[in-house]
C-alpha positions as CSV (number, residue, x, y, z in Angstrom):
1,M,90.7,102.8,94.0
2,F,91.4,105.1,97.0
3,E,94.8,103.5,97.8
4,Q,97.2,106.2,99.0
5,A,94.5,108.9,98.8
6,Y,95.8,110.1,102.1
7,S,93.3,112.9,102.7
8,F,90.3,111.0,101.4
9,N,87.4,111.2,104.0
10,Q,84.1,110.8,102.3
11,N,81.1,108.6,103.1
12,I,80.6,106.6,100.0
13,S,78.3,104.0,101.6
14,G,75.6,104.8,99.1
15,W,77.6,103.5,96.2
16,D,76.3,100.3,94.5
17,V,79.2,97.8,94.9
18,S,77.2,94.7,94.1
19,N,79.3,94.0,91.0
20,V,82.7,94.8,92.5
21,T,85.0,91.8,92.3
22,D,88.1,93.1,94.0
23,T,88.4,95.4,97.0
24,I,91.9,94.5,98.0
25,K,93.9,97.7,98.7
26,M,90.8,99.8,97.9
27,F,91.3,101.9,101.1
28,D,94.9,101.2,102.0
29,E,96.7,104.3,103.3
30,T,93.6,106.4,103.4
31,E,94.9,107.9,106.6
32,E,92.2,110.6,107.0
33,L,89.2,108.3,106.6
34,S,87.2,108.8,109.8
35,D,86.0,106.0,112.0
36,S,82.4,107.1,111.3
37,N,82.9,106.9,107.5
38,K,84.7,103.5,107.9
39,F,81.7,102.3,109.9
40,E,79.2,103.5,107.3
41,I,81.2,102.1,104.4
42,H,81.8,98.8,106.1
43,T,78.1,98.4,107.0
44,S,77.1,99.0,103.4
45,F,79.9,97.3,101.5
46,S,80.2,94.2,103.6
47,S,77.1,92.7,102.0
48,N,79.4,92.1,98.9
49,N,81.2,88.8,99.3
50,N,84.4,90.3,97.9
51,W,84.6,92.9,100.7
52,S,88.2,92.5,102.0
53,Y,88.2,94.8,105.0
54,V,87.3,93.9,108.6
55,W,86.4,97.3,110.0
56,W,83.5,96.3,112.3
57,E,85.6,95.8,115.4
58,S,88.8,97.6,114.5
59,Y,87.5,101.0,113.3
60,C,83.9,101.3,114.4
61,S,83.7,103.0,117.7
62,E,81.5,101.6,120.4
63,S,79.2,104.5,120.3
64,A,78.8,104.2,116.5
65,M,78.0,100.5,116.9
66,R,75.4,101.3,119.6
67,S,73.8,104.0,117.4
68,F,73.7,101.5,114.4
69,T,72.2,98.8,116.6
70,W,69.5,101.3,117.8
71,M,68.7,102.3,114.2
72,V,68.3,98.7,113.0
73,R,66.2,97.7,116.0
74,R,64.0,100.8,115.5
75,K,63.3,99.4,112.0
76,G,62.3,96.1,113.4
77,S,65.4,94.1,112.6
78,S,68.1,92.6,114.8
79,V,71.9,93.0,114.5
80,S,74.9,91.6,116.4
81,A,78.3,93.3,116.6
82,D,80.0,89.9,117.1
């Protein structure tokens, strides 16, 4: 979908991807997609079993993961970055 959209840098984590069946190459070569947007997208889209990107450790900064952990804990849930 965004393959080779070199300057794409939007947070689309609010999109409903529950019926998406193929995410392979969806974000390939989106060179300007920020770590922050990758983190938000990954956090949202990874609930879909067809999500094909492993951005948690590769693109999500340590401070973003700490911030996300704090937000989840604040809501009374638990999360692990492992």
